[in-house]
C-alpha positions as CSV (number, residue, x, y, z in Angstrom):
1,X,9.4,10.7,-8.9
2,X,11.4,9.6,-5.9
3,X,15.1,10.3,-5.7
4,X,16.0,6.7,-5.9
5,X,13.8,6.2,-9.0
6,X,15.5,9.2,-10.7
7,X,19.0,7.7,-9.9
8,X,17.9,4.4,-11.1
9,X,16.6,5.7,-14.4
10,X,19.7,7.6,-15.0
11,X,21.9,4.6,-14.3
12,X,19.7,2.6,-16.6
13,X,20.2,5.0,-19.4
14,X,24.0,5.0,-18.8
15,X,24.1,1.2,-18.9
16,X,22.2,1.2,-22.2
17,X,24.5,3.8,-23.6
18,X,27.5,1.8,-22.5
19,X,26.3,-1.3,-24.2
20,X,25.6,0.7,-27.4
21,X,29.1,2.1,-27.2
22,X,30.6,-1.3,-26.7
23,X,28.8,-2.7,-29.7
24,X,29.9,0.1,-32.0
25,X,33.5,-0.3,-30.7
26,X,33.3,-4.1,-31.4
27,X,32.1,-3.5,-34.9
28,X,35.0,-1.2,-35.7
29,X,37.9,-3.0,-34.1
30,X,38.7,-6.4,-32.7
31,X,39.0,-7.3,-29.9
32,X,37.1,-4.6,-28.2
33,X,36.0,-5.2,-24.6
34,X,34.4,-3.2,-21.7
35,X,38.1,-2.6,-20.5
36,X,38.8,-0.8,-23.7
37,X,36.1,1.8,-23.0
38,X,38.5,3.3,-20.6
39,X,41.0,3.8,-23.4
40,X,39.3,3.7,-26.6
41,X,41.8,6.0,-28.3
42,X,44.4,3.2,-28.0
43,X,42.6,2.4,-31.3
44,X,43.3,4.9,-34.1
45,X,40.3,3.8,-36.0
46,X,38.0,4.8,-33.0
47,X,39.8,8.1,-32.5
48,X,38.5,9.2,-36.0
49,X,35.1,7.5,-36.1
50,X,32.4,10.1,-35.9
51,X,29.7,7.5,-34.7
52,X,31.9,6.3,-31.9
53,X,32.9,9.8,-30.8
54,X,29.3,11.0,-30.8
55,X,28.0,8.0,-28.8
56,X,31.0,8.3,-26.4
57,X,30.1,12.0,-25.9
58,X,26.5,11.1,-25.0
59,X,28.0,8.4,-22.6
60,X,30.2,10.9,-20.8
61,X,27.4,13.5,-20.7
62,X,25.2,10.9,-18.9
63,X,27.9,10.1,-16.4
64,X,28.3,14.0,-15.7
65,X,24.6,14.3,-15.2
66,X,24.5,11.5,-12.7
67,X,27.5,13.0,-10.9
68,X,25.7,16.4,-10.8
69,X,22.4,14.9,-9.6
70,X,24.1,13.0,-6.8
71,X,26.0,16.2,-5.8
72,X,22.9,18.3,-5.7
73,X,21.1,15.6,-3.7
74,X,23.9,15.9,-1.1
75,X,23.6,19.6,-0.7
76,X,19.7,19.6,-0.6
77,X,18.3,20.5,2.8
78,X,16.7,17.6,4.6
79,X,13.1,18.0,5.7
């Protein structure tokens, strides 16, 4: 797998997870937009919701993985 393919697949997984998280948030509170993903705990119902908290953890883990992969690729010797 090429580096660009790896990054693309990770970004695709992150996008899917973000949509999933957004849909869960919208089922729990209204209105819940993409902007609210930055501050979900402004909604007390979400701060205690196990499903939302789990999926948010997955989302942030994926973001961390992408950051790690990009960092490792910068450090990798060329050639």
